[in-house]
C-alpha positions in Angstrom: 45.1 -53.6 -38.0 46.5 -49.9 -38.1 43.5 -47.9 -37.0 43.5 -50.0 -33.7 47.0 -48.9 -33.4 46.1 -45.8 -34.0 43.6 -46.0 -31.6 45.2 -47.5 -28.9 48.1 -44.8 -29.4 45.4 -41.9 -29.1 44.0 -43.7 -26.1 47.5 -43.5 -24.0 48.3 -40.2 -25.2 44.8 -39.2 -23.9 45.6 -40.7 -20.4 49.2 -39.3 -19.9 47.7 -36.0 -20.9 44.7 -35.9 -18.5 45.2 -34.4 -15.2 46.5 -36.7 -12.7 45.3 -34.4 -10.0 43.8 -36.3 -7.3 41.0 -35.7 -5.5 41.9 -33.5 -2.7 40.3 -34.2 0.6 38.2 -32.2 2.4 39.2 -30.2 5.7 37.2 -28.4 8.3 37.9 -24.9 8.3 41.2 -24.1 10.1 42.2 -19.9 10.5 45.8 -20.6 10.2 45.9 -22.8 7.5 43.6 -20.4 5.4 46.2 -17.9 5.8 48.9 -19.9 4.9 50.5 -19.1 1.4 53.3 -20.7 -0.4 55.0 -19.0 -3.2 51.8 -17.7 -5.0 49.5 -20.3 -3.8 47.3 -21.1 -0.9 47.9 -24.8 -0.4 44.7 -25.5 2.0 42.2 -23.1 0.8 40.5 -25.3 -1.6 40.2 -28.1 0.6 38.7 -25.8 3.5 36.3 -24.1 1.3 33.3 -26.4 1.4 33.4 -26.5 5.1 33.7 -22.7 5.0 30.6 -22.0 3.2 28.1 -24.5 4.1 29.3 -25.0 7.5 30.6 -21.7 9.1 28.1 -18.8 9.7 29.2 -16.4 7.3 25.8 -14.7 6.6 25.4 -11.8 9.2 29.0 -11.3 10.5 30.1 -7.6 10.2 33.0 -6.7 8.2 35.4 -7.0 11.2 34.6 -10.6 12.0 35.1 -11.5 8.3 38.3 -9.8 8.3 39.2 -11.2 11.8 38.3 -15.0 10.7 39.6 -14.8 7.0 42.6 -12.2 7.0 42.7 -9.6 4.4 41.3 -10.0 1.0 43.0 -10.6 -2.1 40.8 -7.4 -3.7 37.9 -5.7 -2.6 35.8 -4.1 -4.9 33.2 -1.6 -3.7 31.1 -3.9 -1.1 32.7 -7.0 -2.4 35.7 -9.0 -0.9 37.2 -11.5 -3.1 39.5 -14.0 -1.7 41.8 -16.3 -4.1 41.1 -20.1 -3.2 43.2 -21.8 -6.0 44.9 -20.5 -9.2 46.7 -22.6 -12.1 49.2 -20.6 -14.1 50.7 -20.6 -17.6 54.2 -20.8 -17.1 54.7 -18.8 -13.7 53.1 -15.5 -14.9 49.7 -15.7 -16.6 47.0 -17.2 -14.5 44.9 -20.0 -16.6 42.2 -20.6 -14.1 41.2 -18.8 -10.9 38.6 -19.8 -7.9 37.7 -17.2 -5.6 35.3 -16.8 -2.4 32.9 -13.8 -3.0 31.8 -12.1 0.0 29.0 -9.1 -0.5 28.7 -6.6 2.2 25.4 -4.6 2.8 25.9 -2.1 5.3 28.9 -3.8 6.6 27.2 -7.2 7.3 27.9 -10.0 4.8 24.6 -10.8 2.6 25.9 -13.5 0.7 29.0 -15.6 -0.5 29.5 -17.7 -3.3 32.2 -19.3 -5.1 33.4 -17.8 -8.7 35.5 -19.8 -11.0 
């Protein structure tokens, strides 16, 4: 009897602690929404990422065209442009998880793009 009670309590704790994050609806890429930043987060980027990566032509674009489309990157490292898509934090200061769009340029032209988590 006690084992079944413990099992029920464990399951209830597990369910209540699991992420209640709903599946986000995907959206078509929108330049204005991509640039929207609220506090420390970009609320629309994760929803538009799939459309941006798979349906928008990025490969072959020139650096200026990428900057015109996506705005200034969060970080530039040599020939790589990094755009933060989503972040979760411990408290308000320490990033726990970051998802980024990484774009590699060769001769100022997009060679590839990928999602880094």
